[in-house]
N, C-alpha and C positions, 0 to 999 in steps of 0.2 A: 287295900294297901297303895300308898302312893308307887308312884311312878322314879322319884327319886331314893324313895328306902330300895328299890327294887336296882337303880343304879349304885348303889352303893354297894350291893349284896353282891353285883355282877363281877369274878374275877377280871381283870385286863392281863392284854393280850400285846405283844410287843413284838409286829412285822420286823424280821430282819433280812434282808437278803443277802445280803456277801455280809456278815459280821464272824468271827473267827470264833474256836469254840472257845479261846478264854476267856474272850467276853461274856459271850455267855455266861461261860460261868461263873463270873463274877457277879451276873448279875443275878444268876441263881443265888449264891449266897448269898446277896444281904435283902433282897427283898423273899421271903419264903412265897407271896403266894404269887408271886407273877411267873405266870406262865410263860417260853418261849417258844416262840414260831417261827418256821425258818421256809419261806418254799418252797427252796432248791433242793431239800429233802423230801416233801411233797411230794415235788415234781418228780421225783424216781418213783416214788410207790404209788403213783396215777397212771390207770391205762391211761392212752390218747381217744381212743375209741368211747370210751365211759365218757371221759369230755366234747366228745360230739356229740354223743348222744342228749350226754345235759346240758348243752348251748341248745341243742333242739326243741328239749322239753321247754329249759325258762321261754326260749323266745314265744313257743308256743302258749305258755302258763302267760306271759305278759299280751300277749296279743289278746285275749282272752278277757286279761283284765281290765282292758284300757275298752275292751267292747261291752262291759259291764258298767262302768262307771259312766259311759257314752249314753249307755241305757238309761245310770239312773240323776244322766242331769238332763237326758229328755224327759222323761217321767217328773219332774219337780221338783227333785230331791235336790236340800242346797249344798253349797259347795262347802260346809265345814260339818258338815252332817257325820254320823261315825259311821255308815255303809262305806260314803267313800274315804273318810280317812281309812280306811278299817283299809279300804282294798288299796290306797296309797304309799302305806307303809306295805304291804306286801311285793306293791312296784319296785318300792326301794329295794328294798331284799333279790328283787330280782336283777337289778339292777347292779347292785354289788359283786350277786353268781358272775352278770355279762362280765366287769369289769375284771374278777378275778379269773376268768376261763381265757380274759383277751390278755392278762399278765401272764399265764402258763405258757398262752400259744406263742408269744415274742420268747420267751426262756427258752420255749425249745427247740424255738427258729437261732436264737443265739447259740443254743446249746449245738446244731447239729452244725453251721454255720462254723465255729471251736472245732469239732471235731473234723468237718473238710479240709479245713485250712490245715491241720497237722496231719491227715492225709498226706494231701499234696505235698507238703513238707517232706515227710517220709520218700513218698515217690521221686521229689526231685531230686534228694540226696541221692538215692541208688540210679536213677538215669545220670547224675551228674557222674558218679561213680565207674558206669556203664558206659560210659563216652570215655572217660581216662584209659579204662582196661580197654578199649575198641582204640582208642588213637597210641597204646602201646602195643598192643599187636599189630596194625599196620607196619610202625615204627619197626617192630620186630621181621616181619614181611619184608622191607624196604631192605636193609640189611642182608641179610639173606639171597634175595634178590641178584645185591649185589655182591654178595660173595659168590655166587656161582656163573653170575654174568662176566666175572675179572677174569681180564685174556691178558697174558702176557706176552711180552713184544715177544718173545722165542714162538707162539704158535702161527705167529707171520712168516717164518722162513721157510720155504720148501726145502724140508730136508731129505735126503734120500732113503727108498723103505728100509724098513731093516731086515731086509736078506741082502740088500745091496752093504748094507752098512757092517756085516758080516763078514761081507765074504770081503770087501776092499781093504776095510779097517786093519791096522793091525792090532797083534793082541794085546799089547800095552793100552790100547785106547779102547778097543772094544769090551774088553774086558768082559770075557764071554760063563765066566761062571759067576760073575756080581750081577751083569745086567738083564741075561735072559728071566730072572728071578721077580727083580726092585724094577721096575716101572722110569721110579725118578731117576735111578744110576745110567739107565739105557737113554732115555733123555737127554742128562750130562753129555752120558760116552757121544753119544750122536752130533750133537751143540759142539764138544770139544775137538769131532771129527769133521766137522762143516767148517771149523773156522781155520784148520791146516790147509783145509782144496783149496780156501779163500785165498790164504797166505800163498801159497805156492801157481793160483792159478796170477793172484796179480803181479807176482814174479814176470808170468810169460807174459800180460798186458804191457810190463815196461819193455819187454825186448823188442815186443811187436812193434811196439810202438817208435821204437830204436831203428829196429829195421824198415820200419816206415815212411821216415827224415830219410831213410838215405837211400829208400825207390825216389822219392818225390826227386832228390837234387838231382839223380839221375836221368827222371822225366823233364826238368828246367832244362838241362843240359844240351837235349834229342831237341826241345820245342825251342830254344834260340838256333840250333842246327838248321830242324826245316823253315824256322823265317827268315832263314838267313839265304835260301832256297826261290823267295815268292817270287821277286824278281825275273828272275832265268827263264823261272815256269812260263809265266806272264807272256815273254819275250816268245816262247814256246810255240803258246798257244795262241797268239796271233797269228803267225809265220805258217801254223796248222790251217788255218782256216777254211782256206779252199779244198783241202785235202777235206775233213771233214764236211761240206756242203758234196761234193765229190761220192764218199762215203754214205750219206746218209745219217752222219753218227752228229746232230747238231749240238757237239757239250758248249760251244760257245752260249746261244740259246737258253742251254741250258743252267750258265754261270747265270747270266742277266735273270732268268727267271727266278734263282736264287735267292740274286742280290734286292730283284722286287719285294720276296715271298717274306724279305722281315718287315714290311711295313703293313703285312697284314695285320689281320685283330689277331690273338689268339685260336679264336675260336675256326678262322675262317685255317689260318694256319694247318692246325692240325688236322683239319679237313681235306684241306693239299697233300699233305707227306702221307695221307694214310692213302690216298685214293690212288695217289702215286706209284705208292707202290704195292697195292694191289697191282692195279693196270700191269709194274715190271714183273711182277710175279705168276699171275692168274689168269690175266686179260689183255695181252698186248695190241689190241682196237681201240683201250680206255685211253683217251689224252685227255692233259689237263693244261687249263689256260688261266692263268692272270691278267684282269682287264678294268678297266678306270684309269686313274687321274693319279700319276705316282707324284708326284709333287704337291698334292694337296695330300694326301696319306702322308708324306713327310712334315709338314708341315702338322699335320695331327698328331704325329710324335716325338715331337720337341718336349724338350724336359718342360715340364710341370711351372718350373719355375718364369721359364722367356714365356712362357702363356698367358702368366699371372702378372708379370709387366705390362703384357701384350693389354692385358684386358684396364687395367687399370688406366692405360695411357690413353684408351677405348671410351671408358672413364668421362675424365677428365675433359676429352673434348666433347663429348656427350654435354657433359653440362656447361658446358662456355655454350655449344647451340643451342641449345634448352630454349633459351628466350630467343631466338629468330625464326623456330621452325612448329608449328600447330601439335600438338599431341595427338597420339592416334587413338581412335577410339577402342572404347575396350575389346567389341569384335574379332576389331585388327590386330588388338595383341593377346588375342585368346588363341585366332586361326596362328601369328606368327610360335605362339609356343608350342601349338598342336604341327606346326611344320618342323621345329627342333626338335618336339619329343619323337617323330617319325624319321629321321633324320638315319637316313644310309650312308656305310663307310663308304669312300669314294674309291676301294678298291671290292673288283667281286671277285668268285670264280668260278669258270663256262666247263666243266663234264663231258663230256662226247661220249654216248655209250653207241657203238657201230653192230648194228646185225649183219647176218649172212648175206640174206639180199640186197642190201648198200643202204638200209634207212637207218636215218641217224637220229638219237634223243640227244637233243638238248639240256644241259640242264643247269640254270643260271644258279647261284649260289650266294646273294646278299647280308650284310650281318647289319643290324638295326644297334647303333651304338649306344643307347640311352636304353633302351628294351632291351639288351645284353641276348636277343635272338636273331636267330638266323633263318630266311625266306629262300626259297626255291620256285624257279617259274621253270617252262617247259615250252619247246616247239619240236614239231618232228619235221626233219626231211626225209622223204622219202624220195626213189629213183622213177615212179613210175606216176601218173599224175592218178589223184585217188578222187577226183570231185564228181565221180558219178551218179554213185546211192546219192541218195535224199536222208532214207533213214540213218542212213552213218553220220553225218552231220555232228552230233555233238562226240562221239567214240575215240578221237583225235584233239579235241577240243583241250585247250592248254589251261582253261580252269579248272577242269574236271577230272584230267586224265590219268591223276596220282591219286584221286579219293580214294579213300580207305585202301593201300598199300601194304599198309596193318592194319588187323582190326578194329575198325571204335576211329581209325585216326582221318577225319576231316579235315582237320588243316584250316579249320573256320576263326578259333582263336588260339589266341596266344599263351604255350603251353606255361610258361614262369608266373607262378600267384602270382610276384612284386608288380605286373605292371597292371592290375587290376587296379591298385590304388595310385599308383601312375594317370591313369587315364581319368581316375574321378578327378583330379585333379586341374584338366585340362580340358572336361566339358567331353571325352569320344565316348557312347556308348560301350560298344562292341569293334573289331577289331575287323569283323569281318569287310564293315564297310570301304576298308582301305588293301582287303586282300592282293582286287583284280592293277592296283597299283605300284604294293610292294613285295606281291606272292604269300607263298601258302607256310606257315609255319608250323607244317608238320611238328609229331614227337621223333620219328625216324632222320628228319635232319639234322635237330639240336645232339643225339645222338651220334650221328655220323662227325659233327663237330664236337665231340666230347666233355656236350653239355646234358644238364641231367639237373630238375626242377623235382619240387617235392611232391608237387602234383601227378608226378608219374606214380601210374597203376602201380607196377613193381619195379621197384627200387632196387637198383645194383650195387655192388659194391666197388665198382668200375670207375673209372673217371679221367676224365681225358685224353690221352690217345687209346689210354686202355679200351676203353670204353669205346670209340672209334672203330678201331682192330676188331671187337668183335660184335660189333654189327655189317660192319664194310661186305663180306661176302655176301651176306643172304640179301644184304638193301640191293644189291647192284643185279644180284641173280632174280630177284622178284619187277627190277625195275626193264629189264630184258621180256622175260617173260611177259609184264604188262603190256609192252609196246606191240609184242610179236602177238600177243591175246587181240590186240586193238585192231591190230591188220589184218591176222584173220578174219576175224568178226566183219571188216570192212568190204574184204571180198565177199564171203559171203551174205551178206546183204547186197549187194549190186546183183548177185545171182534172185536173194530171195525176192527180191522185186518187183524179178521179170520172171515169177512164177514158178521156179526152177527149186528145188531143193537139192545141193552137190554134196553128194554121197559119195567118199572115198571109194576107190579099190577093194581097202584094208577094212573100209564098216562093210561091203557090197552083202557080207553070209549076216548080216544081226535083220536084214529085211528079205520078207520074200522074194519071189524074181517079178511079180506084177506085182501094184498099186495101184488102184484105181482109180481113190482120192486125191486129189490135186488141192497144191496150195495157191490160191487165187487172188490176194489180196496180204500185201507185208505194210506197214506202215509203221511211225515211232508217234508218241503221246505223250503229254505234258504229265504231270503225275497228281496234276489237277482233274486228267482229264478219268485218267486213272482210279480216282478215288469214287469218283460216278459214276464207273458201273458197277451195276445191281451183284452178278453171279463174285465180285472180288468181297464184298464185306468181310467174309471171316476170313481171309488174311489180313485186310488190315486190324480187326480187332486182333487177331494175332501176332501184330506185332513184324510179321514176316518179313516187310516190306520197309525206307526209307526213301527220302526225300533226292537224295543221291543217287539210286536207281539208276536204270534205264526201262523203259516201257515201252512198248509194241502191241500190236494189233497182228492176229497172223487168222488168217479167214482159210479156212480148209471147206471145200467143196465135193459131195458129188449127187450128182440128182438134184434134188428139191431140196436136197440135203444139205444143210450150214452151219457147220462149224465153229465157234467165235471162239479165238484161246487168248488172254490177257497173258501176253511176257513179260516177267519181272527177272533183268539179266544185271546180275550185282557187278558192280565194281570190279571184285577183287576174281570175276570169270577165265578159267575155268576151276578156276580151284574149289568156289562155290557157285550149284549147279544154279540154271537158269529155275524159274518157279511156274508151273503153266496152270493156267484155271480156264476151265470149259464154261462153253455152254449152247446146249445145241436146238436150235430150228428146225425143226424138223414133227409135222402133226403134234406143233405148239414147240412150248420155249422150255427145256430143259436145263439143269445144269446142276454143279455137284453136290450143291446143298439140297437137293431133291430125288435123285436118282443113284444106285446104288452103282451103277454102270458107267457112269460117267464122270464118278468118283472113283471108280478101279483104272478108268483111265487116264484122269492126272495121275494115280497110284504110279501106273507103267510110266509115265513120262516124269515123273518128278522121284521118282523113287529110288529106281535102280540103276546106282550112277555107274555102276562096272560092266555092266553088261552097252552102256549107248557111250561110254565115255572113247574108248578107240586106244590104238597110239598117243605111248603119252606127247606130248603134255595135254593132252584129251581138248586138240583145239576146235575137235568137229563135233562136240558136245551137243551142242543147239542146233545142230540142221541135222544129226541122228534125232534127239529129240522131236522134232517137227516132223522128219519121217516116219517114226515108230508113231505119231499120232496118226496121221494118213493109214497105216494098217491098223492102228485100232479101230477106227471111224469104220475103214473096210468090213475086220470084224462084229462091229458092232450090228450095223445095216443088217448084213446076211442072215446074220441067226436071229433079228428083229421080231418078225415075222413068224418066226420057229415056234419063237417058243410065246410068241402071242396066241399063234391058232392052229400049231401042226400042220401047217401046210406050208407046201414050195416053195412058197411068200410071191413077192409079186415080180412081173421080170424087170422093171424099175432096177431090184440089187439082185439080180441071179447069184447064183451058192456057186465062189469061188475059190474061196479058204479051207481047207480041209480041217474037220474041228473033229477031235474026239467024242466029247459033250458038246453042246450048244447051250445047256446053262444047268447049276449048279445050286445047290441048295434054298433054304425060303427066299435068300432076295434074288434069285434066279441070274447068279452073276455069269459072265462070257468067257468065253475061252480067248483071252486075251493075248498071252505069253508064246511067241514065237518059240519053233525049236527044229535048230540048224544040224543036221543038214537030212533031218527027217523031214523036213517039209509042210509040218503038224501042228496046229495052235490046240492049247492045254490051258488048265488052269493052275495057277500056285497054291 
């Protein structure tokens, strides 16, 4: 059978990938032998996994046929031979299968993409609906919040309480039978009562204003009458000057000082008024005087218009002479700006505090106009010569006399935070470089002048005269106490330098009758020398000392034992107790860091202030501490040998103190506490 006959007998296939059912039906009716083939319909019935396996098998068969054709050709078979042609036909069939599988794969991919796109569109529609619903919910929540947060104007009115309302309001306004059960009616009734009360108060206000005008007219009439009396009173005052001098009643001088006080800056004026008032009320020995150039102060207090005219005239003259003189260098200009920045007011205030022993503390207050701060300088005048004690040289030094009058107030830097930026403009690094010339800007000085800055630790609601008055009395007492304490220390240092410990009769009972150990040396040292001592390093690490303290070295000896004590005296002595650090040189070197008994001796001297203070204000505290140190050294040396070996001790330190127990506890502490009047020592 020929191949043409085979072709004629084969049915025809029409591949329709996207045809409609009507088209397919029309074609079927026109030609009964034609069968419609639709790959999309076939795609729904086929299994992708089976197609995949068919693909793998087809590829394997195709590779096998290619290998066989290669073997036939290599075996000598011709190109047109039957075997090769048969295999070519089989390969073509496999290629057709692969193409069909490829079309089916692309159709599956397209179908999957279409389904994914449709699903995404449905999700987008649902998401848009969700966003719309959320927006509507948020809008409703905002509207609800606005309704809940709505405040009526009547809520800002302070109404009387409900109890007062029912007690005071008349029945026609309060209406208890209605308002007690209805909160809205109660609020309306309270507002009506508030309106009635305000109308009544407005009428009272008008009546008070009319009465005020009437009183003001009467005051003006009396003021005119008093003004007419001034010339006559002035003549009487001039005629009474000899009588004032005879009776020590300087009314004329007070009047002149009051005239000068008009030109003081506000801070110095507040200080003068409050200091004078405190002197008249509480301290008759306090005196206040104004010093300085009055004419220059008057020139400063001229009207601003006059000063501006003068400045414009001076600027014009300077421009005219600018071509005739050489310009100043930048350094000179900067120095001039610094001087102008630190310029003092021509008037200053001198306050003198007198003590019972005749000594006087002179306080000189100045006002720095551009910095808006007050400074103070000091000077001490005594009735006797105080040049004997070498170690007391820093006690009455004007640079350190008032350091830490209040805690942590060193007076080295300006308390006004604005000054920091002013200093940066003119190249001033620190105000401490100018303290010796301008004075110390202590915080308490600013408060005495009614000045208060935001940098102060504790802000007060008071200001001006009220702030000055609230600090005046305590500050004056502290100043007088500081002078008395320094004078007492000066007198004590004179005795200590001669190896004499001055113990007053009121404090004799604090110590036994016989004290063998004695002070052999009392010297002053600097802060640098103090920091170089090995047995005070723990004090430095603890931050118990600062450079403004006073440092001394005391040496107590008995026989071959020598006890060195580094003494730190705070500027606020005797309010702050002096601090002792000990080092004993006897059979080696010992200190409070290495031996418990020396630490106990430091505790006896540094801790028990109530026992050592003596009569108030406690000016004998330092000498009592040194005397107790000598007593503790006696107890330590007399009991040391017994603690070590139980013997009676060497003859160098015979037993003279009566002790109940020579040692106690694992650390073998000695009995350093003296019991009066029994006269024995015991442990604490």
